[in-house]
OpenMM code with the backbone's topology and positions (N, CA, C; nanometers):
from openmm import Vec3, app, unit

residues = "MET VAL THR SER SER ARG THR PHE THR SER PRO VAL THR GLY ILE VAL TYR ASN LEU ASP TRP THR LEU LYS LEU ALA ASP GLY THR GLU PHE CYS ALA SER SER VAL ARG GLU ASP GLN GLU LEU TYR GLY GLU GLY GLY LEU PHE PRO THR TYR GLU GLY PHE ALA THR VAL SER GLY VAL TYR ASN ASP GLY GLN LYS VAL LYS GLY TYR GLY LEU VAL GLU ILE ASN SER PRO GLY PRO ALA SER".split()
positions = [
    Vec3(-1.0964, 0.4639, 0.0477),
    Vec3(-0.9923, 0.3700, 0.0815),
    Vec3(-0.9737, 0.3730, 0.2327),
    Vec3(-0.9619, 0.2543, 0.2899),
    Vec3(-0.9414, 0.2381, 0.4336),
    Vec3(-0.8051, 0.1731, 0.4536),
    Vec3(-0.7255, 0.2251, 0.5468),
    Vec3(-0.5952, 0.1655, 0.5765),
    Vec3(-0.6012, 0.0940, 0.7103),
    Vec3(-0.5057, 0.0041, 0.7319),
    Vec3(-0.5003, -0.0690, 0.8587),
    Vec3(-0.3971, -0.0048, 0.9502),
    Vec3(-0.3795, -0.0634, 1.0654),
    Vec3(-0.2802, -0.0122, 1.1598),
    Vec3(-0.1415, -0.0702, 1.1330),
    Vec3(-0.1281, -0.1607, 1.0373),
    Vec3(0.0027, -0.2191, 1.0050),
    Vec3(0.0808, -0.1185, 0.9207),
    Vec3(0.1958, -0.0764, 0.9711),
    Vec3(0.2744, 0.0256, 0.9037),
    Vec3(0.4221, -0.0121, 0.8996),
    Vec3(0.4963, 0.0603, 0.8178),
    Vec3(0.6417, 0.0495, 0.8109),
    Vec3(0.6974, 0.1903, 0.8232),
    Vec3(0.7915, 0.2101, 0.9155),
    Vec3(0.8592, 0.3383, 0.9297),
    Vec3(0.9986, 0.3256, 0.8692),
    Vec3(1.0264, 0.4066, 0.7693),
    Vec3(1.1556, 0.4009, 0.7018),
    Vec3(1.2672, 0.4458, 0.7951),
    Vec3(1.3726, 0.3656, 0.8084),
    Vec3(1.4854, 0.4073, 0.8909),
    Vec3(1.5683, 0.5175, 0.8241),
    Vec3(1.5493, 0.5393, 0.6941),
    Vec3(1.6255, 0.6408, 0.6210),
    Vec3(1.5523, 0.7743, 0.6177),
    Vec3(1.4240, 0.7721, 0.5793),
    Vec3(1.3486, 0.8966, 0.5623),
    Vec3(1.2586, 0.9294, 0.6807),
    Vec3(1.2301, 0.8312, 0.7658),
    Vec3(1.1399, 0.8528, 0.8791),
    Vec3(0.9929, 0.8538, 0.8412),
    Vec3(0.9619, 0.8298, 0.7154),
    Vec3(0.8230, 0.8315, 0.6688),
    Vec3(0.7536, 0.7024, 0.7104),
    Vec3(0.6292, 0.7153, 0.7545),
    Vec3(0.5481, 0.5998, 0.7939),
    Vec3(0.4546, 0.5658, 0.6779),
    Vec3(0.4641, 0.4420, 0.6303),
    Vec3(0.3812, 0.3950, 0.5193),
    Vec3(0.2803, 0.2925, 0.5697),
    Vec3(0.1560, 0.3030, 0.5245),
    Vec3(0.0568, 0.1987, 0.5508),
    Vec3(0.0899, 0.0778, 0.4648),
    Vec3(0.0613, -0.0422, 0.5162),
    Vec3(0.0949, -0.1651, 0.4447),
    Vec3(-0.0267, -0.2449, 0.3995),
    Vec3(-0.1462, -0.2036, 0.4379),
    Vec3(-0.2701, -0.2717, 0.3985),
    Vec3(-0.3723, -0.1660, 0.3596),
    Vec3(-0.4517, -0.1965, 0.2570),
    Vec3(-0.5519, -0.1026, 0.2086),
    Vec3(-0.6777, -0.1780, 0.1684),
    Vec3(-0.7922, -0.1218, 0.1990),
    Vec3(-0.9200, -0.1773, 0.1552),
    Vec3(-0.9875, -0.0736, 0.0666),
    Vec3(-1.0210, -0.1145, -0.0542),
    Vec3(-1.0899, -0.0276, -0.1490),
    Vec3(-1.2350, -0.0715, -0.1580),
    Vec3(-1.3257, 0.0183, -0.1262),
    Vec3(-1.4689, -0.0102, -0.1336),
    Vec3(-1.5277, 0.0766, -0.2438),
    Vec3(-1.5778, 0.0118, -0.3480),
    Vec3(-1.6344, 0.0837, -0.4612),
    Vec3(-1.7830, 0.1090, -0.4406),
    Vec3(-1.8355, 0.2053, -0.5121),
    Vec3(-1.9753, 0.2448, -0.4968),
    Vec3(-2.0730, 0.1318, -0.5283),
    Vec3(-2.0335, 0.0383, -0.6159),
    Vec3(-2.1244, -0.0704, -0.6531),
    Vec3(-2.1210, -0.1884, -0.5555),
    Vec3(-2.0436, -0.1766, -0.4460),
    Vec3(-2.0364, -0.2836, -0.3471),
    Vec3(-1.9150, -0.3737, -0.3613),
    Vec3(-1.8403, -0.3580, -0.4701),
    Vec3(-1.7169, -0.4343, -0.4884),
    Vec3(-1.6154, -0.3902, -0.3836),
    Vec3(-1.5407, -0.4874, -0.3301),
    Vec3(-1.4414, -0.4559, -0.2272),
    Vec3(-1.3129, -0.5348, -0.2520),
    Vec3(-1.2012, -0.4648, -0.2508),
    Vec3(-1.0699, -0.5269, -0.2680),
    Vec3(-0.9814, -0.4933, -0.1491),
    Vec3(-0.9022, -0.5907, -0.1047),
    Vec3(-0.8057, -0.5706, 0.0029),
    Vec3(-0.6668, -0.5996, -0.0534),
    Vec3(-0.5761, -0.5036, -0.0415),
    Vec3(-0.4376, -0.5211, -0.0854),
    Vec3(-0.3483, -0.5168, 0.0372),
    Vec3(-0.2480, -0.6041, 0.0388),
    Vec3(-0.1580, -0.6146, 0.1530),
    Vec3(-0.0146, -0.6304, 0.1034),
    Vec3(0.0725, -0.5417, 0.1476),
    Vec3(0.2125, -0.5484, 0.1075),
    Vec3(0.2731, -0.6794, 0.1547),
    Vec3(0.3497, -0.7455, 0.0674),
    Vec3(0.4082, -0.8744, 0.1037),
    Vec3(0.5357, -0.8587, 0.1856),
    Vec3(0.5926, -0.7398, 0.1852),
    Vec3(0.7165, -0.7146, 0.2586),
    Vec3(0.7150, -0.5705, 0.3067),
    Vec3(0.7620, -0.5471, 0.4276),
    Vec3(0.7569, -0.4120, 0.4828),
    Vec3(0.8481, -0.3134, 0.4101),
    Vec3(0.9764, -0.3434, 0.4020),
    Vec3(1.0735, -0.2475, 0.3499),
    Vec3(1.0807, -0.2533, 0.1977),
    Vec3(0.9965, -0.1704, 0.1317),
    Vec3(0.9965, -0.1621, -0.0145),
    Vec3(1.0062, -0.0159, -0.0585),
    Vec3(1.0761, 0.0636, 0.0227),
    Vec3(1.0913, 0.2055, -0.0082),
    Vec3(1.2089, 0.2267, -0.1035),
    Vec3(1.1876, 0.3109, -0.2019),
    Vec3(1.2927, 0.3542, -0.2938),
    Vec3(1.3160, 0.5025, -0.2701),
    Vec3(1.4399, 0.5478, -0.2813),
    Vec3(1.4698, 0.6895, -0.2613),
    Vec3(1.6025, 0.7221, -0.3275),
    Vec3(1.6211, 0.8502, -0.3553),
    Vec3(1.7466, 0.8963, -0.4123),
    Vec3(1.8494, 0.9205, -0.3033),
    Vec3(1.9644, 0.9681, -0.3450),
    Vec3(2.0733, 0.9954, -0.2517),
    Vec3(2.0272, 1.0900, -0.1413),
    Vec3(2.0569, 1.0538, -0.0176),
    Vec3(2.0172, 1.1355, 0.0963),
    Vec3(1.8696, 1.1252, 0.1303),
    Vec3(1.8012, 1.0259, 0.0758),
    Vec3(1.6593, 1.0074, 0.1053),
    Vec3(1.5665, 1.0923, 0.0208),
    Vec3(1.6180, 1.1510, -0.0875),
    Vec3(1.5344, 1.2364, -0.1728),
    Vec3(1.4333, 1.1555, -0.2535),
    Vec3(1.3201, 1.2158, -0.2809),
    Vec3(1.2131, 1.1590, -0.3632),
    Vec3(1.1698, 1.0197, -0.3167),
    Vec3(1.1362, 1.0048, -0.1903),
    Vec3(1.0978, 0.8722, -0.1403),
    Vec3(0.9671, 0.8227, -0.2021),
    Vec3(0.9669, 0.6948, -0.2351),
    Vec3(0.8495, 0.6280, -0.2903),
    Vec3(0.8437, 0.4877, -0.2323),
    Vec3(0.7259, 0.4462, -0.1901),
    Vec3(0.7068, 0.3080, -0.1455),
    Vec3(0.6525, 0.2325, -0.2650),
    Vec3(0.7277, 0.1344, -0.3129),
    Vec3(0.6863, 0.0616, -0.4327),
    Vec3(0.7212, -0.0855, -0.4172),
    Vec3(0.6216, -0.1698, -0.4283),
    Vec3(0.6500, -0.3117, -0.4158),
    Vec3(0.5281, -0.3981, -0.4385),
    Vec3(0.5490, -0.5262, -0.4195),
    Vec3(0.4449, -0.6248, -0.4471),
    Vec3(0.3450, -0.6363, -0.3327),
    Vec3(0.2220, -0.6689, -0.3696),
    Vec3(0.1144, -0.6864, -0.2725),
    Vec3(0.0260, -0.8028, -0.3160),
    Vec3(-0.0353, -0.8664, -0.2188),
    Vec3(-0.1394, -0.9640, -0.2496),
    Vec3(-0.2718, -0.8891, -0.2512),
    Vec3(-0.3642, -0.9361, -0.3332),
    Vec3(-0.4943, -0.8711, -0.3459),
    Vec3(-0.6022, -0.9773, -0.3382),
    Vec3(-0.7061, -0.9489, -0.2622),
    Vec3(-0.8231, -1.0371, -0.2578),
    Vec3(-0.9461, -0.9485, -0.2509),
    Vec3(-1.0585, -1.0054, -0.2878),
    Vec3(-1.1786, -0.9245, -0.2832),
    Vec3(-1.3013, -0.9982, -0.3301),
    Vec3(-1.4099, -0.9226, -0.3345),
    Vec3(-1.5390, -0.9761, -0.3760),
    Vec3(-1.6062, -0.8722, -0.4660),
    Vec3(-1.6429, -0.9163, -0.5868),
    Vec3(-1.7202, -0.8295, -0.6747),
    Vec3(-1.8618, -0.8144, -0.6199),
    Vec3(-1.9335, -0.7149, -0.6691),
    Vec3(-2.0687, -0.6891, -0.6184),
    Vec3(-2.1663, -0.8031, -0.6456),
    Vec3(-2.1314, -0.8963, -0.7362),
    Vec3(-2.2181, -1.0117, -0.7620),
    Vec3(-2.1827, -1.1321, -0.6750),
    Vec3(-2.0854, -1.1142, -0.5822),
    Vec3(-2.0464, -1.2216, -0.4914),
    Vec3(-1.9265, -1.3031, -0.5374),
    Vec3(-1.8785, -1.2795, -0.6588),
    Vec3(-1.7634, -1.3541, -0.7107),
    Vec3(-1.6368, -1.3137, -0.6359),
    Vec3(-1.5680, -1.4142, -0.5779),
    Vec3(-1.4439, -1.3892, -0.5046),
    Vec3(-1.3265, -1.3915, -0.6017),
    Vec3(-1.2295, -1.3047, -0.5771),
    Vec3(-1.1098, -1.2969, -0.6606),
    Vec3(-0.9868, -1.2817, -0.5717),
    Vec3(-0.8720, -1.3250, -0.6241),
    Vec3(-0.7461, -1.3005, -0.5540),
    Vec3(-0.6333, -1.3004, -0.6552),
    Vec3(-0.5258, -1.2336, -0.6194),
    Vec3(-0.4120, -1.2250, -0.7099),
    Vec3(-0.3005, -1.1432, -0.6490),
    Vec3(-0.2182, -1.0883, -0.7372),
    Vec3(-0.1030, -1.0095, -0.6957),
    Vec3(-0.1065, -0.8758, -0.7666),
    Vec3(-0.0432, -0.7771, -0.7072),
    Vec3(-0.0393, -0.6457, -0.7684),
    Vec3(0.0848, -0.5695, -0.7272),
    Vec3(0.0947, -0.4477, -0.7766),
    Vec3(0.2047, -0.3585, -0.7443),
    Vec3(0.1467, -0.2332, -0.6807),
    Vec3(0.2049, -0.1934, -0.5697),
    Vec3(0.1604, -0.0737, -0.4986),
    Vec3(0.2681, 0.0327, -0.5134),
    Vec3(0.2275, 0.1559, -0.5412),
    Vec3(0.3221, 0.2675, -0.5450),
    Vec3(0.2623, 0.3842, -0.4689),
    Vec3(0.3353, 0.4316, -0.3693),
    Vec3(0.2908, 0.5446, -0.2884),
    Vec3(0.4000, 0.6501, -0.2925),
    Vec3(0.3669, 0.7653, -0.3469),
    Vec3(0.4608, 0.8769, -0.3466),
    Vec3(0.4393, 0.9558, -0.2194),
    Vec3(0.5452, 0.9779, -0.1472),
    Vec3(0.5359, 1.0481, -0.0197),
    Vec3(0.4960, 1.1935, -0.0415),
    Vec3(0.4094, 1.2454, 0.0456),
    Vec3(0.3713, 1.3859, 0.0342),
    Vec3(0.4845, 1.4799, 0.0742),
    Vec3(0.5882, 1.4279, 0.1365),
    Vec3(0.6999, 1.5120, 0.1803),
    Vec3(0.7724, 1.4467, 0.2948),
    Vec3(0.8736, 1.5129, 0.3461),
    Vec3(0.9503, 1.4547, 0.4561),
    Vec3(0.8675, 1.4412, 0.5826),
    Vec3(0.9051, 1.3451, 0.6649),
    Vec3(0.8362, 1.3248, 0.7929),
    Vec3(0.8599, 1.4449, 0.8828),
    Vec3(0.7621, 1.4757, 0.9675),
    Vec3(0.7754, 1.5893, 1.0597),
    Vec3(0.8489, 1.5478, 1.1845),
] * unit.nanometer
topology = app.Topology()
chain = topology.addChain("A")
for resn in residues:
    res = topology.addResidue(resn, chain)
    for name in ("N", "CA", "C"):
        topology.addAtom(name, app.Element.getBySymbol(name[0]), res)
């Protein structure tokens, strides 16, 4: 998986989330997912258990050349608090 330089920094938790991802599969299939909105972080009281969860657009090309596009849901569980 390859990420882009487009990020969102949470004003509550300080965690930096990537907003675009490219998935390259071994068979040559490639998908690009892009968050439709920056601020999609969920967290408990005081910023506990932060998770970035929200809608994304998806486009790509199967290994046979067939182009696809659609929508998806992205969920990223934070590895821990920002340093």
